[in-house]
Residue, then its C-alpha position, 0 to 999 in steps of 0.5 A: m794393445s791394438d784395438f783390433l787384436e784379441i788376445h787371451r793368455g793361457t799357460a799351456p804350451l799351445v798358441v792358436g792363431f786366427p789371422h783370417t776370422g776377422t770381418d772389420l773394415p776400417p772406416e777410412l777403407e770401407g768405401a774403397f772396396v767394391s762392396p763390404w760383402l766382397a771384402r768379407k767373402d773369403a773370411d775363415w767363417w766362424i773358425d774362432r767360434l769353432y775353436a772356442f774350447a781351446r781356452d778351456l785347454g789352457a791355450t793362448t789365442v791371438r786373433t785379428r778382427l780385421s778382414r783379410s782383404v784389408i791385410d792378409c796376416n798369413r802372407d809373406p810381407s815381402g810380397a813373395s808367393l808362398y806357392p810359386g806357380q799356383t794362384t793365390t792372393g797377396l798381402c793386400p788382396s786386389e781380388t777374391f778367391d774366385g777372381e772378383p775385383l775387390y776395388a773399382g779402380v786400381g788397388p792399394d799402391q806400395a805406399e798404402i801396402d806399407r802403411r797397412r803392414a805397419a798399422y795392422f800386420d806388424p802388431y799381429h805378428e808382434a803379439l804372436s811373437t810375444e806370446l810364443l816367447r812368454l810360453r817358451t820361457e816356461h815350457r821346453n816346447v811350444v806348439l803354434y797352431d794356425a787355424h784356417s778354413i776355406r770353401s770345399h770347392v774353389p776351382r780357381l785355387f784347387e781342383g775338385e773337392l778339398p779334403q776335410f783336414n788339410i795339415g800344413t808343415n811345409n814338408r815337415e820342416t816347421c815342426d817335429p815329425a812326431l807332432a805331424d804324425a800325431v795330428e795326422a793320426v787323429c785325422a786319419a782315424s776320424g773317417h774324414s778325408h785328410v792330407l798332410d802338406g797337400r795344396f796348403r802346406g802352411g802359410w807365412t806364419t807356419r813357415h816363419y815361426g816353425r823352428p823345431a830346434d828352438g822348441i817352437h813347432a808350427i802347424q797349420m790346419e786348413l779345414s774345409m768348411r763343410g765340416y761345420m757349416a753349409e756351403p752353397d753352390a754359389p755364395s751370394p749376399d743372400n746366402w753367405p755366410s751361412p750360420i755355424d752348425p749347432e753341433p759341428v761334426i768335426l768338433p770332437i775331432l778338433k778337440q783330439v787334435l789340440e789335445a794331441c798338440l798339448s800331449f806332444a809338447k808336454e811329453r817333451a818337457 
């Protein structure tokens, strides 16, 4: 097993992926970035801690400890944009969400991108594939829940304030509509804002693995960070990241969301 991967094997028909919670920078790359803080700025902060309860539900979890600035494990490895016509970052990002350069000079060339893909991207997805296959041999249906978060206000990526819960199924293609409906119903009943297949319709992971006809139902959840941590108006090394709230207001809702995923899979056993 690669030393940058954290894998917890459960027996329930649910896999939770964490492609963006890592902050590690390989020693040979740390000096290449303008600053370590910028290279870690856009992490999905504390999401793995927020979903720690998933293991108690019997879920399998797969996490990379590497920063998304090294390699983004939720981007199309071919380099194709997941959101044509909209601003997004690439497989090996050259700038932050706010447009700040990550490198003082030219970013990684194609040879370096290929090296990082083989060293970091491929092992992460080999782990996901292995766990999904393992559980699929034991269960008729398995849910892949791709866990994400982002600041509520990122003008370069979207207008205004992002809803609290952003459910992505690539227009209901990556999972049975009943699963999308069940997750959306939990979010709607929470009293917080939500959207299904809005700005974030699901990244490469959701679109690649979601094969409802084959018993693998993939769904992405992009949370606005305000639901579990304070968001400064202007993130800086002095105030970002802020700590996770001791009692996140959205935690009970997330528990209901994962329970809904499990109920869906088990009801169709």
